[in-house]
N, C-alpha and C positions, 0 to 999 in steps of 0.2 A: 166560592173557593173550589178549586178543582180537586177531585179525589185522586190520591196517589195510586192510580191504576193505569195500565196500558191496555187500550182496546185494540185488538188485532183482528183484522178482516182478512180471511183467506179467500181469494177471489181468482176467477178465470176471466181473461179478456173475452168479451162477447163477440167472437169471430164466427160468422156464418159457417156452418158445417163442423164447427168444433165446440160450440157452446150449446148446452142443453140438448144433447143429441136425442134423448128419449122424448122430449117435447117436440123436437124437430121432426121426428118420425110421423107425427100427426099434422103439425101445422106448417112444416117446411123450415129450411135452414134460416132464411132471412127473418121470418117472424119470430122464431125461437130466439135468435140473437137479439132482436129488438126488445123482446120481453126481458131477456137476461140483462141487457144494458140498462133498462129501466129499473130493474131490481137492484142492480149494483149502485146506480146513482142514488136511489132512495136510501139504500143502506148507508152509503157514505155520508149523505146529508144528516142522517140520524146520529152517526158516530161523530161527525164534525160538531154537532150541537150538544153532545154529551159533555158534562162537566168533569172531564178526566184529564190527567196530566199529559198523556202521550197517545198518539194515534198512529198505527202502523198498518200497512196493507202488504200482505205477502201475495204477489201476483205471478200468475203463469199465463203464457200465451202471448201472441204478438199484438200488442195494443194498436199498432199502426193499422192493422187490418180489421179492427173491431168496429162494430156499429157505434156511432156517437163517440168516436175516438177523441175528438177535440174537446167535447164537454167532459168526458171522463178525465182526460189529461188535466184540464183546469181544476177539476174537483180534487184531484190527487195532489195538487200543489200544497194543500194544507196537511198532508200526510207524509210520513216517512215510508217510502216504497222499497221493499226488498223482494228478491226473487225467491220462488219456491225451489226447494231441492229435496231429492229423495227418489227412491225407486218406485214407490207406490203412494197412494193418498195418505195412508196412516203415517208413513215416514215423513211425508211433507208436512203434515200437521205437527208432529213432534218437533221436527226441525224448525218450523216457523215459530213455535213457542220459544225455543232456544235462541233463535236469531233476533226475535223481537224483545227479548228480556233486557231491561235496562235498570234493574234494581227494584222495579215495581211488580206487583202481581199482574198477570196477563189474563185478560178476559177475551176469549176468541169466539168470533162468530163467522158465518159464511155470508153468501149473498142471496140465499134462498128464502129469507124471511124479510121482505121489504117493508112489512108492516111494523117492524121494530121501531121504537121511538127513543129519543134521547132520555126521556124519563125512565123508561124500562131499563135501558143500559145503565143509568145511574143507580137504579135500585139493585141491579146485579153487581155493580161495582161495590156498593155498600155491603152487600152480602159477602163479597169476596174479602173485604177488609175484616170481616168478623169470623170467617170460616176458611179452612185450608183449601176448599174447592167448591165451585158452583157448577151445577149441571142443569140444563133445561132440555127436557125431552121434546122431540118433534112428534107430531101425530102419526107419522108413518113408521114410527119405531126407532128412528134415529135420534139425533140431538141437534139443537140449533145453537147452543151456547155452552162453552166450557171455560171456566175460569180456574186457574191454579195459582197458589201462593208463590211457587217456585217452579222454574221450567223443568227441573228434574221430575216433577210430578207428572208431566205430560209424556214422559218416556214410555209409560205403560200403554199409550195409544198404539205403539208399534205392534202390539200383539192382538189388537182388536180388528176383526173384519169390518170394513166400512161398507156403507150403502146396502145394508141388510136390514130385514125387519126387526132384528134383535140387537142392532148396533148400540142403541141407547142402553139397554140392560147390560150388554157385555162391557160397555165403557164403565158403567157404574160398578160392575163386579170387579173390573181391573183396578179401578181406583181404590175400592175398599180392600181388595186383596193386598194392596200396598200400604195399608194402614192409613189411608187418607179419608178423613171425614168429609162428607159431601152435604152441601146445602142445595136446595132445589129452587130453580127459577120456574116461572110459569111455563106451561106447555104451549107451543105455537104450531100452527100449520106451516109447512114449507112446500115448495113446489119442485117437482121433477118431471111430471107427465101432465098431459092436458087435463086429466081429471082433478088435479090438485089446484088448478088456477082459480076456480071460483071461490074456494074458501080463503085463499090468500088475498085475492082481490077484495073480497067483502071485509076483510080485516084491516085493509089499508084505508087511509083517508081517500075520499073520492077524487080528490084533485092530485093524488100522487101519480108519478110517472108510470108506476106499475099498473095501477087501476086504469089509466088512460090507454096504455099499450094493450092491456087485456081486452078492453072494450073495443078498441080499434081493430083487433083481430077477431072480434065476434065471440070472445070467450068470457 
């Protein structure tokens, strides 16, 4: 039986030169985009297998120019796809929660934790059914998952500086400042730069796209 929760993936099309630019500074635009495409597909597979009622992808970027565009397009057929909107990343996150809301609580993840599994997402969804919000920190100081019972609870994200070493703590503070009780998901490693790849690769199944792409790149 599916859990009455919407899983929302906030994603960027893996276009060379536009995806994972901090990683690309070390490995090059094409390899960075290949790794990003692998991470996105692994993430979508996990979400597709999770026992939840609704699956939404908030996408930015030109998918036609992306690495593995055909495979990504086919995988997205089992998702509702919406565009991202907003002036900065914090705005786009808050707006994605509002746009994805369909009466269910929304559990939002990105594409930087390809080791995520359907079982872990189901556990997070169950937590969200029991608590107003769920937050899972990333090892770099950010967060990899945020679930909220109502989209208005995500409005506080607009005040949080993103992609900083204290983004996770600032997000927790913003939620609590708005009187929102938070339940915690397990901490995960995510990837932005080449030094992050090993920990994420090792957390993935060895046959995963991400692990294969990392190994092919010598990472």
